[in-house]
C-alpha positions in Angstrom: -77.5 -21.1 -79.9 -75.6 -19.6 -77.2 -75.0 -22.9 -75.5 -73.6 -25.1 -79.0 -71.2 -22.0 -79.9 -69.7 -22.5 -76.1 -69.9 -26.8 -76.7 -68.1 -26.1 -80.3 -65.4 -23.8 -79.4 -64.6 -26.1 -76.4 -63.6 -28.2 -79.0 -62.0 -26.4 -81.6 -60.1 -23.4 -79.3 -57.4 -25.4 -77.5 -57.4 -24.2 -73.8 -60.7 -22.7 -74.0 -62.7 -24.8 -71.1 -59.3 -24.2 -68.9 -60.0 -20.0 -69.5 -63.7 -20.6 -69.1 -63.5 -22.8 -65.7 -60.9 -19.6 -64.3 -63.7 -16.6 -65.0 -65.8 -18.9 -63.7 -64.7 -19.4 -60.4 -62.9 -15.1 -60.4 -66.9 -14.4 -60.8 -67.7 -16.7 -58.2 -65.2 -15.0 -55.4 -65.9 -11.6 -56.5 -69.6 -12.9 -56.0 -68.8 -14.0 -52.5 -66.7 -11.1 -51.4 -69.2 -8.9 -52.7 -72.4 -10.7 -51.0 -69.9 -10.6 -47.5 -69.4 -7.0 -47.7 -72.7 -6.5 -48.3 -74.1 -8.8 -45.2 -74.4 -6.6 -42.4 -75.9 -3.7 -44.6 -79.1 -2.0 -45.4 -80.5 -1.6 -48.0 -80.3 2.3 -48.3 -76.6 1.8 -47.8 -76.0 -0.3 -50.7 -78.4 2.0 -53.0 -75.5 4.8 -51.6 -72.6 2.5 -51.9 -73.6 1.5 -55.9 -74.4 5.3 -56.4 -70.8 6.2 -55.3 -68.9 3.3 -57.0 -71.0 4.4 -60.0 -69.5 7.9 -60.1 -66.1 6.9 -58.9 -65.9 4.9 -62.1 -67.2 7.6 -64.6 -65.3 10.1 -63.2 -62.3 7.4 -63.7 -63.0 6.7 -67.4 -63.2 10.4 -68.1 -60.4 11.6 -66.2 -58.3 8.7 -68.0 -59.9 8.7 -71.2 -61.8 11.7 -71.8 -59.8 14.8 -73.6 -56.2 14.7 -73.3 -55.7 11.7 -71.1 -55.2 11.2 -67.2 -51.7 10.8 -67.6 -51.0 14.8 -69.0 -54.2 16.2 -66.5 -51.6 14.5 -63.6 -48.8 16.2 -65.1 -50.5 19.6 -65.1 -52.2 19.0 -61.7 -48.8 18.8 -60.6 -47.1 21.6 -62.6 -50.4 23.9 -60.5 -49.5 22.6 -57.2 -45.8 23.9 -57.8 -46.4 26.8 -58.4 -48.3 27.6 -55.5 -44.8 27.3 -53.7 -44.4 31.0 -52.8 -40.7 30.8 -54.3 -41.8 29.4 -57.5 -44.8 31.7 -58.0 -41.8 35.0 -57.2 -39.8 33.4 -60.4 -42.4 32.4 -61.9 -43.9 36.1 -61.7 -40.6 37.4 -62.3 -40.0 35.2 -65.8 -43.3 36.9 -66.6 -42.5 40.3 -66.1 -39.5 40.1 -68.1 -40.8 38.1 -71.5 -43.8 41.3 -71.2 -40.5 43.9 -71.0 -38.8 42.0 -73.9 -42.4 41.6 -76.1 -42.5 46.3 -75.9 -39.3 46.3 -76.7 -39.7 44.0 -79.4 -42.7 46.5 -80.4 -40.6 50.0 -79.7 -38.1 48.3 -83.1 -40.6 48.2 -85.0 -40.5 52.7 -84.8 -39.2 54.9 -86.1 -36.3 57.2 -84.6 -38.3 60.1 -83.0 -41.7 58.3 -83.4 -44.2 58.4 -80.3 -48.0 57.0 -80.1 -50.7 59.8 -80.1 -52.1 60.0 -77.2 -55.0 62.3 -77.5 -57.2 64.3 -79.9 -55.1 67.2 -81.7 -56.2 70.2 -80.6 -56.6 71.3 -84.5 -57.8 69.0 -87.4 -54.9 67.8 -89.5 -56.1 68.6 -93.2 -55.9 65.7 -95.8 -52.6 65.8 -97.0 -51.2 66.3 -93.6 -53.2 62.9 -92.7 -51.6 61.1 -95.7 -48.4 62.4 -94.9 -47.9 60.9 -91.4 -49.7 57.6 -92.5 -47.3 57.2 -95.6 -44.6 58.0 -92.2 -46.9 54.7 -90.5 -46.5 53.0 -93.8 -43.1 52.9 -93.5 -42.8 50.8 -90.2 -43.2 47.6 -92.1 -40.2 45.5 -92.4 -41.6 42.5 -94.2 -41.5 42.8 -98.0 -45.1 41.3 -98.2 -45.8 42.1 -101.9 -43.2 40.3 -102.8 -44.4 37.0 -101.7 -42.0 37.0 -98.2 -44.5 36.6 -95.7 -46.3 33.1 -95.3 -50.4 34.0 -96.4 -51.1 37.2 -94.6 -51.7 39.0 -97.9 -53.6 37.4 -100.7 -53.0 40.3 -103.5 -54.9 40.1 -106.7 -53.1 42.8 -108.3 -52.6 46.0 -108.9 -55.7 46.6 -110.9 -58.1 45.0 -108.6 -57.2 47.3 -106.0 -57.8 50.6 -108.2 -61.2 48.7 -108.7 -61.7 48.5 -105.2 -60.9 51.5 -104.4 -63.2 53.1 -106.6 -65.8 50.5 -105.7 -65.4 51.6 -101.2 -65.8 55.2 -102.4 -69.0 54.5 -103.8 -70.6 52.5 -100.9 -68.7 54.1 -97.6 -71.1 55.4 -95.7 -73.8 51.9 -96.2 -74.6 49.6 -93.9 -76.5 46.9 -94.3 -78.6 46.6 -91.2 -81.5 49.4 -92.8 -82.2 46.6 -95.8 -84.4 49.0 -96.9 -82.1 52.3 -97.0 -80.1 50.3 -99.1 -81.2 47.8 -101.5 -78.2 48.0 -103.1 -76.2 46.1 -100.7 -79.0 44.0 -99.8 -78.8 42.9 -103.5 -75.1 42.5 -103.9 -75.1 40.0 -100.4 -78.1 37.7 -101.5 -75.7 37.6 -105.0 -72.7 37.1 -103.3 -73.7 34.0 -101.6 -75.5 32.5 -104.0 -72.5 32.9 -106.3 -71.0 30.9 -103.8 -73.4 28.5 -103.0 -73.5 27.3 -106.8 -69.5 27.2 -106.4 -70.2 24.4 -103.7 -73.1 23.2 -105.4 -75.9 23.8 -103.3 -79.1 22.9 -104.1 -82.5 24.8 -104.2 -82.9 24.7 -100.7 -79.3 26.0 -99.9 -78.6 29.2 -98.5 -76.0 31.7 -96.3 -74.9 34.7 -94.9 -72.4 37.1 -95.9 -70.4 37.5 -92.5 -66.6 39.7 -91.6 -64.2 36.7 -91.7 -63.6 33.0 -91.2 -63.8 33.2 -87.3 -67.2 34.8 -87.3 -68.6 32.2 -90.4 -67.3 29.3 -88.1 -69.1 30.8 -84.5 -72.0 31.6 -86.4 -72.6 27.7 -87.8 -71.4 26.4 -84.1 -74.1 28.6 -82.7 -76.9 27.6 -85.1 -75.9 24.0 -84.0 -76.2 24.5 -80.4 -79.3 26.5 -80.5 -81.1 23.8 -82.9 -78.9 21.0 -80.0 -81.0 23.1 -77.4 -84.1 23.1 -79.1 -84.0 19.3 -79.3 -83.5 19.2 -75.2 -79.9 19.3 -74.9 -78.9 20.7 -72.0 -74.9 20.2 -72.6 -74.0 20.7 -76.4 -70.7 18.8 -76.9 -69.3 19.3 -80.6 -66.4 16.7 -82.0 -63.8 18.5 -83.8 -60.1 17.5 -85.6 -56.9 18.8 -83.0 -56.2 20.7 -86.4 -59.7 22.6 -86.9 -59.4 26.1 -86.5 -59.1 27.9 -83.1 -62.7 29.6 -83.8 -64.1 26.6 -82.9 -62.7 26.0 -79.6 -63.0 30.4 -78.8 -67.4 29.4 -80.1 -67.1 27.0 -77.6 -66.3 29.1 -74.9 -68.2 31.6 -76.4 -71.5 29.8 -76.5 -70.6 27.4 -73.5 -69.7 24.5 -75.8 -68.0 21.7 -74.3 -65.3 20.6 -77.4 -64.6 16.8 -77.8 -61.1 16.4 -79.0 -60.1 14.3 -81.9 -56.3 14.1 -82.7 -55.0 13.3 -86.6 -53.6 10.3 -87.6 -49.6 10.1 -87.1 -48.9 9.3 -91.2 -51.6 11.0 -93.0 -51.9 14.0 -90.8 -56.1 13.7 -91.0 -58.8 13.3 -88.6 -58.9 9.9 -86.8 -63.0 8.8 -87.8 -62.6 5.9 -85.9 -61.8 7.5 -82.4 -64.2 10.6 -83.5 -67.1 8.1 -83.6 -65.7 6.9 -80.0 -66.5 10.4 -79.0 -69.9 10.7 -79.8 -73.0 10.8 -77.2 -76.6 11.8 -76.9 -75.1 15.7 -76.9 -73.2 15.8 -79.6 -74.2 18.7 -81.7 -72.4 19.2 -84.6 -69.3 17.2 -86.5 -66.3 19.2 -87.9 -63.9 18.3 -90.7 -61.4 20.9 -92.4 -60.7 21.5 -95.7 -58.0 22.4 -96.1 -56.9 22.5 -92.1 -54.8 25.4 -91.7 -51.7 23.9 -89.6 -50.7 21.1 -92.0 -53.0 22.1 -95.2 -54.9 18.4 -94.7 -58.5 17.5 -96.3 -60.4 15.5 -93.9 -61.9 12.4 -95.2 -65.4 14.8 -95.4 -67.8 11.8 -96.8 -67.1 9.6 -93.9 -67.3 12.2 -91.4 -70.7 13.0 -93.1 -71.4 9.5 -93.0 -71.5 9.6 -89.2 -73.6 13.2 -89.1 -76.2 10.7 -90.8 -75.4 7.3 -89.0 -76.1 9.8 -86.0 -78.1 13.0 -87.1 -76.1 15.2 -86.4 -74.8 18.5 -88.4 -71.9 18.3 -90.0 -69.8 21.8 -90.9 -66.7 21.5 -94.1 -64.6 24.4 -92.5 -62.7 25.4 -96.1 -62.0 29.3 -94.9 -59.0 29.2 -96.0 -58.7 26.9 -99.0 -61.8 27.0 -100.5 -61.5 29.6 -103.4 -59.2 27.0 -104.5 -61.1 23.5 -103.5 -64.1 24.9 -105.5 -62.0 25.2 -108.8 -59.3 22.3 -108.6 -61.2 20.1 -110.2 -61.8 22.3 -113.2 -58.0 23.4 -112.8 -56.8 19.8 -113.5 -56.2 18.6 -109.7 -59.1 16.7 -109.3 -60.3 16.1 -105.2 -62.2 13.5 -102.6 -65.5 15.3 -102.6 -66.1 18.2 -99.7 -69.0 19.9 -100.5 -72.9 19.5 -100.7 -72.1 17.1 -102.9 -72.0 14.9 -100.1 -75.6 13.9 -98.1 -74.9 14.8 -94.9 -72.6 18.0 -95.1 -74.9 20.8 -93.2 -73.0 23.6 -93.8 -69.5 25.3 -95.4 -67.7 28.1 -94.2 -65.5 29.8 -97.2 -63.4 33.3 -97.0 -64.3 35.3 -99.8 -61.0 37.9 -98.8 -58.1 34.8 -99.1 -58.5 33.3 -102.5 -61.3 34.6 -103.6 -59.2 38.0 -103.4 -62.0 40.5 -101.7 -60.7 42.9 -99.2 -60.3 42.0 -95.6 -63.8 41.7 -93.4 -65.8 39.4 -96.0 -66.3 35.9 -95.6 -69.6 33.6 -96.1 -71.2 30.6 -94.3 -73.4 28.2 -96.0 -76.6 26.1 -95.1 -78.2 23.2 -96.7 -81.1 24.4 -96.4 -82.9 27.3 -94.1 -84.2 25.4 -91.7 -80.6 25.3 -90.2 -79.8 29.4 -91.0 -82.5 30.4 -89.1 -81.1 29.2 -86.1 -78.3 31.6 -87.0 -80.1 34.6 -86.2 -80.5 36.5 -83.8 -84.4 37.8 -83.2 -85.3 40.6 -80.3 -88.7 41.2 -80.7 -89.4 43.1 -77.0 -87.0 45.7 -77.5 -89.0 49.7 -76.4 -86.4 50.7 -80.0 -88.0 48.4 -82.3 -87.9 44.9 -82.9 -84.2 43.8 -83.4 -82.9 41.4 -86.0 -79.7 40.5 -87.1 -78.7 37.7 -89.7 -75.0 38.0 -88.2 -73.1 38.3 -84.4 -73.0 42.7 -86.6 -75.4 44.9 -85.8 -73.9 47.6 -88.3 -72.4 46.4 -91.1 -69.8 48.3 -93.6 -71.6 47.9 -96.8 -68.2 49.1 -98.9 -66.8 45.6 -97.4 -69.9 43.9 -99.1 -69.7 45.7 -102.3 -65.8 45.2 -102.6 -66.7 41.5 -102.6 -68.7 41.5 -104.6 -67.2 43.2 -107.2 -63.9 41.3 -106.9 -65.9 38.0 -108.2 -67.1 39.8 -110.5 -63.7 40.9 -111.6 -62.3 37.5 -111.7 -65.1 35.4 -112.9 -64.7 31.6 -112.7 -62.2 31.5 -115.8 -60.0 34.0 -113.2 -60.4 31.9 -110.5 -59.4 28.9 -112.4 -56.3 30.4 -113.9 -55.3 32.0 -109.8 -56.0 28.1 -109.1 -54.4 26.6 -111.4 -51.0 28.6 -110.8 -51.6 28.9 -106.9 -51.2 24.8 -107.1 -48.7 24.0 -109.6 -46.4 26.7 -107.8 -47.0 24.9 -104.3 -46.4 21.4 -105.0 -43.4 22.9 -107.0 -42.3 23.6 -103.3 -43.6 20.5 -102.0 -41.7 18.7 -104.5 -38.2 20.7 -104.1 -38.3 20.9 -100.3 -38.4 17.2 -99.9 -35.4 17.1 -101.2 -33.6 18.6 -98.9 -31.3 17.1 -96.7 -32.6 18.0 -93.0 -36.4 18.3 -93.9 -39.1 16.3 -94.5 -42.2 17.5 -95.8 -46.0 16.3 -93.6 -48.1 14.1 -95.2 -49.4 14.7 -98.9 -50.2 18.3 -99.1 -52.9 18.7 -101.7 -53.9 22.6 -101.6 -51.5 25.4 -100.7 -49.9 25.1 -97.9 -46.9 23.1 -97.2 -45.7 21.8 -93.7 -42.5 20.9 -93.0 -40.2 19.2 -90.0 -37.0 17.7 -89.0 -35.8 14.7 -87.1 -32.2 16.2 -87.0 -32.1 19.3 -85.9 -34.3 22.3 -84.4 -37.6 23.4 -86.4 -37.6 26.4 -85.0 -33.6 27.5 -86.1 -34.8 27.0 -89.5 -37.5 29.8 -89.2 -35.1 32.4 -88.1 -32.8 31.6 -90.2 -35.3 32.5 -93.0 -36.8 35.7 -90.7 -33.2 36.3 -91.0 -33.3 36.2 -95.4 -36.5 38.4 -95.3 -38.9 35.9 -94.8 -42.0 35.5 -92.3 -43.4 31.9 -91.8 -45.8 30.5 -89.4 -44.4 28.5 -86.6 -46.4 25.7 -85.4 -46.9 23.0 -82.3 -48.0 19.9 -81.6 -45.5 18.6 -83.1 -42.7 21.2 -83.9 -42.8 22.2 -87.2 -43.4 25.2 -89.6 -45.5 25.9 -92.8 -45.2 28.3 -95.6 -48.7 29.2 -97.5 -48.9 29.7 -100.9 -50.9 32.2 -102.2 -50.7 34.3 -106.0 -47.7 36.2 -105.1 -45.5 33.5 -104.5 -46.7 32.7 -108.1 -44.7 35.5 -109.8 -41.2 34.9 -111.4 -38.7 33.3 -109.6 -39.8 33.5 -105.9 -41.0 30.0 -105.3 -37.1 29.6 -107.0 -35.8 32.7 -104.3 -37.4 31.0 -101.1 -36.6 27.1 -101.8 -33.0 28.3 -102.4 -33.0 30.4 -98.9 -34.4 27.0 -97.3 -31.3 25.1 -99.0 -28.8 27.6 -97.8 -30.4 27.8 -94.1 -30.4 24.3 -93.6 -27.4 23.3 -95.0 -26.0 25.7 -92.6 -28.0 24.4 -89.6 -27.3 21.0 -90.5 -24.0 21.8 -89.7 -24.5 22.0 -86.2 -27.7 20.4 -85.9 -27.4 19.8 -81.7 -27.4 23.4 -81.2 -31.0 24.6 -80.0 -32.8 27.9 -81.1 -32.6 30.8 -79.2 -34.6 34.0 -79.0 -38.5 34.2 -79.8 -38.3 30.7 -81.5 -36.5 29.1 -78.4 -39.7 30.5 -76.4 -42.0 29.1 -79.2 -40.4 25.8 -79.2 -40.1 25.6 -74.9 -43.7 26.3 -74.5 -44.8 23.4 -75.8 -43.4 21.3 -72.6 -45.4 23.1 -70.2 -48.1 20.5 -69.4 -50.2 23.8 -67.6 -51.3 25.6 -70.7 -52.4 29.0 -68.5 -49.8 29.6 -67.8 -48.7 29.8 -71.7 -52.3 31.6 -72.1 -50.5 33.9 -69.1 -47.9 35.0 -72.0 -50.3 35.6 -74.9 -52.5 37.7 -72.5 -49.0 39.8 -71.7 -48.2 39.7 -75.8 -52.0 41.0 -76.2 -51.9 43.6 -73.5 -48.8 45.2 -75.1 -50.7 45.4 -78.1 -52.6 48.5 -76.9 -50.2 49.9 -75.1 -49.0 53.4 -76.0 -46.5 54.0 -72.9 -42.9 53.6 -75.1 -41.3 55.1 -77.6 -38.6 54.4 -79.7 -35.8 55.1 -77.5 -37.0 52.2 -75.4 -36.0 49.6 -78.7 -32.1 50.8 -76.7 -33.2 49.9 -73.1 -34.4 53.9 -72.5 -37.3 53.5 -71.4 -40.0 57.3 -71.8 
């Protein structure tokens, strides 16, 4: 059969015979060279040389084709070597110290005149009135008018009536703890009902199940832990996950925590969705899970979940759908008149879904759910210690003690809104988002990434430094999210943005800022915006990490006071 095919090619394809002869001569030349090199070698030397060449080939493949690529690795390696030069090392240390001081000065500006930190317990306890007065003083430090919809995402406020309801519910269950389920059957019942209501929203089957968690990060990490343990149980010693670059950072946090290797897939440059063909190329015998977002945080795109699920079935790998951000929107969009591609348990191959009840579910912060297609998968999530002297210790999630009041308030919120309430809020948010999206597309100098369908609109510019727009909007009282790779900013619309006049005010301010910037488009951003843009050009991301560590340290620093904002330290 093969010989017949070759004969056909020789007759039909011009030059094929020449190509075939050239290839044959090249192979023959290589054979002779290899035989010549090995002629005087002993068998053990040939075996050793073969193994060394195989390892070298594998290293070259991983260096140039796996992860971030060979050129990026060469840049990073060169940068790290340069950092070891004493002069360069001193200069970098000086700049890091300067940046750290600048961060503390920035935090000092938040303090009111005369303010300082409480550094030890008061000798005499304060009265309730005194504590409330002090809390009011702290509250006055807030500068962004988040209740007026001036921030991207951040505050998912369900209204004053719901706030009052949650306050009453929290008071009723303030001291409950689901760790002691036999003592608090009320909280146990509420948690089970929250999970079941969410499973129904995502069309879970009769075997579907889940748990509540403290937030999206824990939900994601628990799914990663479950599928890591499933892989280990199947004999995989070095589990890997294949995730979109746009997937939430919590997945890489889980990799650091649970010793999983992340294989990163970049997005399609047009759709901004994960490239499923590239995802398949990264699947191997160690892959323990595949991930898709619905939608992702940076661009607000819904990955092709059905195509990812097909890979999951083909290779017998669990598929996780991260719906933490927009879960309480996409679950109701079809009923609100905005059809979407399938994304939930109706798709064969979808193994788990994470969804935050404390975002568009409007529950108080500190509540989320992780859902599984069946109980076999969920059991890998559990923590069970059977030999502790204190008794058999078992928890369904990362936490031991958990705040039952948050579970109760989440349950109360879902009962308060009901399906019709969520459909109405979804319609309002999606309509507002699309109005903003279409309006931003009409502003000269800006473009909108991809085709956002849910609540996030991400903009960039080919004409000017987009972080200048972020700075300009901050001066007008807006707080937007800065993004990188590519440089962009986004607005995550919430119920607050649906209030009369807010969307139009935002669009007007963007148009005004953009027109001002376009008058001198070549000018670069300054201040923190410039630093954010510059950080993307540093090949060694560990240096960026050092600056972020300084920021995290500064969050807990109590050594400064309001006077530091004027250049004076205390």
